[in-house]
C-alpha positions in Angstrom: 7.9 8.4 -39.7 11.5 8.2 -38.5 13.2 5.0 -37.5 13.4 6.2 -33.9 9.6 6.7 -33.8 8.9 3.3 -35.4 10.9 1.5 -32.8 9.7 3.5 -29.7 7.8 0.4 -28.6 6.7 1.6 -25.2 3.6 3.9 -25.4 2.8 3.2 -21.7 4.7 3.3 -18.4 4.8 1.0 -15.4 6.0 0.9 -11.8 6.4 -1.9 -9.2 6.0 -1.5 -5.5 7.6 -4.3 -3.5 6.1 -4.1 0.0 6.4 -6.2 3.2 3.1 -8.0 2.5 2.4 -7.7 -1.2 3.9 -6.7 -4.5 2.0 -4.5 -7.0 2.5 -3.5 -10.6 0.8 -0.5 -12.1 0.7 -0.1 -15.9 -0.5 3.4 -16.8 -0.5 6.2 -19.3 0.3 9.8 -18.6 -2.2 12.3 -19.8 -2.1 16.0 -19.1 0.6 15.2 -16.5 -1.8 12.9 -14.6 -1.0 9.2 -14.2 -4.1 7.1 -15.3 -4.1 3.4 -14.4 -4.6 0.9 -17.2 -3.8 -2.3 -15.4 -3.0 -3.0 -11.7 -2.1 -6.4 -10.4 -1.3 -7.4 -6.8 0.4 -10.6 -5.5 0.8 -11.4 -1.8 4.4 -12.3 -1.1 5.5 -11.6 2.4 9.1 -10.6 1.9 11.7 -12.3 4.0 15.1 -14.0 3.7 13.6 -17.3 2.5 11.3 -16.3 -0.4 13.4 -14.4 -2.9 12.6 -17.2 -5.4 8.8 -16.7 -5.1 9.2 -12.9 -5.3 11.4 -13.1 -8.4 8.9 -15.4 -10.2 6.1 -12.8 -9.5 8.4 -10.0 -10.8 9.4 -11.9 -13.9 5.6 -12.4 -14.6 5.1 -8.6 -14.0 7.9 -7.8 -16.5 6.4 -10.0 -19.2 2.9 -8.5 -18.5 4.3 -4.9 -18.8 6.2 -5.6 -22.0 3.2 -7.4 -23.6 1.1 -4.4 -23.0 3.7 -2.0 -24.4 4.8 -0.5 -21.0 8.3 0.4 -20.0 9.0 -0.2 -16.3 10.2 3.2 -15.1 10.6 2.5 -11.4 10.9 -0.4 -8.9 10.7 0.6 -5.3 11.2 -1.5 -2.1 10.0 -0.4 1.3 10.1 -1.5 5.0 10.9 -5.2 4.7 13.7 -4.4 2.3 15.0 -1.6 4.6 15.3 -4.1 7.4 16.4 -7.3 5.6 19.9 -8.5 6.3 20.7 -9.8 2.8 19.7 -6.5 1.0 22.5 -6.7 -1.6 21.5 -10.2 -2.7 17.8 -9.1 -2.8 18.5 -6.1 -5.0 20.6 -8.3 -7.4 17.8 -10.9 -7.6 15.1 -8.3 -8.2 17.1 -6.5 -10.9 17.7 -9.8 -12.7 13.9 -10.5 -12.7 12.6 -7.1 -13.9 15.6 -5.9 -15.9 15.5 -2.6 -14.0 17.6 -1.4 -11.1 15.4 -1.3 -8.0 15.9 1.1 -5.1 15.2 0.8 -1.4 13.5 4.0 -0.5 13.4 5.6 2.9 10.1 5.9 4.9 10.1 9.6 4.5 10.5 9.3 0.7 7.7 6.7 0.7 5.4 9.2 2.6 6.3 12.0 0.1 5.6 9.9 -3.0 2.2 8.7 -1.7 1.3 12.3 -0.9 2.4 13.4 -4.4 0.1 10.9 -6.0 -3.0 11.6 -3.9 -2.6 15.4 -3.7 -2.2 15.5 -7.5 -5.9 14.6 -7.6 -7.3 16.1 -4.4 -5.1 19.2 -3.9 -2.7 20.4 -1.3 -3.3 20.5 2.5 -4.8 17.1 2.8 -3.3 14.2 4.9 -2.3 11.0 3.4 -1.9 7.8 5.5 -0.3 4.8 3.8 -1.0 1.7 5.9 1.3 -1.1 4.6 2.3 -4.4 5.9 5.5 -3.3 7.7 5.1 0.4 8.1 2.8 3.4 8.0 3.5 6.7 6.3 1.9 10.0 7.0 2.3 13.2 5.0 0.6 16.6 4.8 2.8 18.3 2.2 5.2 19.8 4.8 5.7 17.0 7.3 6.6 13.4 6.4 6.6 10.6 8.9 7.2 6.9 8.7 6.2 4.6 11.6 7.5 1.0 11.7 4.0 -0.4 12.3 1.7 -2.1 9.8 -0.9 -4.8 9.4 1.6 -7.6 8.9 3.9 -6.4 11.7 1.0 -6.3 14.2 -0.2 -9.7 13.1 3.2 -11.2 13.7 3.2 -9.6 17.2 -0.4 -10.2 18.3 -2.0 -12.9 16.0 -5.1 -12.6 13.8 -7.3 -11.1 16.5 -5.5 -8.8 19.0 -6.5 -9.2 22.7 -6.4 -6.8 25.6 -2.6 -6.4 25.1 -3.3 -4.2 22.0 -4.8 -1.4 24.0 -1.7 -1.2 26.3 0.7 -1.5 23.4 -1.1 1.4 21.5 -1.1 3.6 24.6 2.6 3.1 25.2 3.4 3.5 21.5 1.6 6.8 21.1 3.3 8.2 24.1 6.5 8.2 22.0 4.9 9.2 18.7 3.7 12.7 18.0 0.9 12.9 15.4 -0.2 16.5 16.2 1.2 18.0 13.0 -1.1 15.7 11.1 -4.3 16.0 13.1 -7.7 17.3 12.2 -7.2 17.2 8.4 -9.1 15.6 5.6 -7.4 12.2 5.6 -6.9 9.9 2.6 -5.9 6.4 3.5 -4.1 4.3 0.9 -2.7 0.8 0.9 -4.1 -2.8 1.1 -5.8 -2.4 4.4 -7.6 0.8 3.3 -8.7 -0.8 0.0 -9.9 -4.0 1.8 -11.8 -1.8 4.3 -13.5 0.1 1.5 -14.5 -3.1 -0.3 -15.9 -4.5 2.9 -18.0 -1.4 3.7 -19.4 -1.3 0.1 -19.8 -5.1 0.1 -18.0 -5.1 -3.3 -17.4 -8.5 -4.9 -14.4 -7.4 -7.0 -11.9 -4.5 -6.9 -13.2 -1.4 -8.7 -10.9 1.5 -8.4 -13.4 4.0 -9.7 -16.1 2.9 -7.2 -13.7 3.0 -4.3 -11.8 6.2 -5.1 -12.7 9.0 -2.6 -15.2 6.8 -0.7 -16.0 8.0 2.9 -15.7 5.5 5.7 -16.7 6.5 9.2 -14.9 5.2 12.4 -18.3 3.6 13.2 -18.0 1.5 10.0 -14.5 0.4 11.1 -15.9 -0.8 14.4 -18.7 -2.7 12.7 -16.3 -4.4 10.3 -13.9 -5.4 13.1 -16.7 -7.0 15.1 -18.0 -8.8 12.0 -14.6 -10.2 10.9 -13.7 -11.2 14.4 -16.8 -13.5 14.5 -15.7 -15.3 11.3 -13.4 -18.3 11.0 -10.0 -17.7 9.3 -11.3 -19.7 6.3 -14.3 -17.5 5.9 -12.3 -14.3 6.3 -9.8 -15.4 3.6 -12.7 -16.3 1.2 -14.2 -12.8 1.3 -13.6 -10.4 -1.7 -10.6 -8.2 -1.0 -9.2 -10.6 1.6 -7.9 -13.3 -0.6 -4.3 -14.6 -0.7 -3.9 -14.3 3.1 -5.0 -10.8 3.6 -7.7 -12.2 5.9 -5.0 -13.1 8.3 -3.8 -9.5 8.8 -6.9 -7.4 8.2 -8.2 -7.2 11.7 -4.8 -6.0 13.0 -4.8 -3.5 10.2 -8.2 -2.2 11.1 -7.3 -2.0 14.8 -4.4 0.2 13.7 -6.5 2.4 11.4 -9.0 2.9 14.2 -6.1 3.9 16.6 -4.8 6.3 14.0 -8.2 7.9 13.6 -8.4 8.4 17.4 -5.0 10.1 17.6 -5.6 12.2 14.5 -8.9 13.3 16.0 -11.0 12.5 12.9 -14.3 10.6 12.8 -14.1 9.6 9.1 -11.5 8.9 6.4 -11.5 8.8 2.6 -10.3 5.8 0.7 -7.9 6.3 -2.1 -6.6 3.6 -4.5 -3.6 5.8 -5.4 -0.3 5.8 -3.5 3.4 4.9 -3.9 3.2 3.2 -7.2 1.5 6.3 -8.7 3.9 8.6 -7.0 6.8 6.8 -8.5 5.6 7.7 -12.0 5.4 11.4 -11.1 8.9 11.3 -9.6 
């Protein structure tokens, strides 16, 4: 064995997705050109000007976790909140110091393309991917890539935990300006925290299980039922439900309203849940 082989200490690879609502690390191995997850960890950290310290603590923990498991962090990507933040330069410096890797702020279109790359690697071309995040939503069909500055957290900030009649008017006005026709009537794979939480709620799962969730069909009627159920619970009970911990219970109803609206505009009566997405796409890039 050569000295180089002996000291090649990273048999695995990792990526970090720093979103508007949460930050996720994926530790994986690449087999037959397919990225297979070994460990995934999510921490809710709503990115803004005031919480760089909390974010960097999470990222330093992620770095230590990756290195302890023999994984090299290959990519660190930041999305909508970082695209909008005023102190972007300071944020990038703080993140690089925490993870020892230069992060990049990616465009919405690149985010859409990377999510599509990850999901289509498994399910084939011609599908639609919809990545519903905290601050934005990305749609991709392999030819068209669109980023919309609407997400579960953004709607929560605008309308509160349970949207009222104003949501219907807002959605009607919004879609007058947004053309989703290129993406309509396709088999749709929804990724992101809202989609995963929805899948867990429909299956009544106690803990996250990527294999059990992957490819799960959810009907629009299921979304309606879950919205009604969650709207009748207190905030404390919502946040105590599996999949809605760490504050996701605050934003989930807005996220589901938005998913329902997207289904209506895309002219589909069911969606597929995928646990893949940007963090996987980063390791194909």
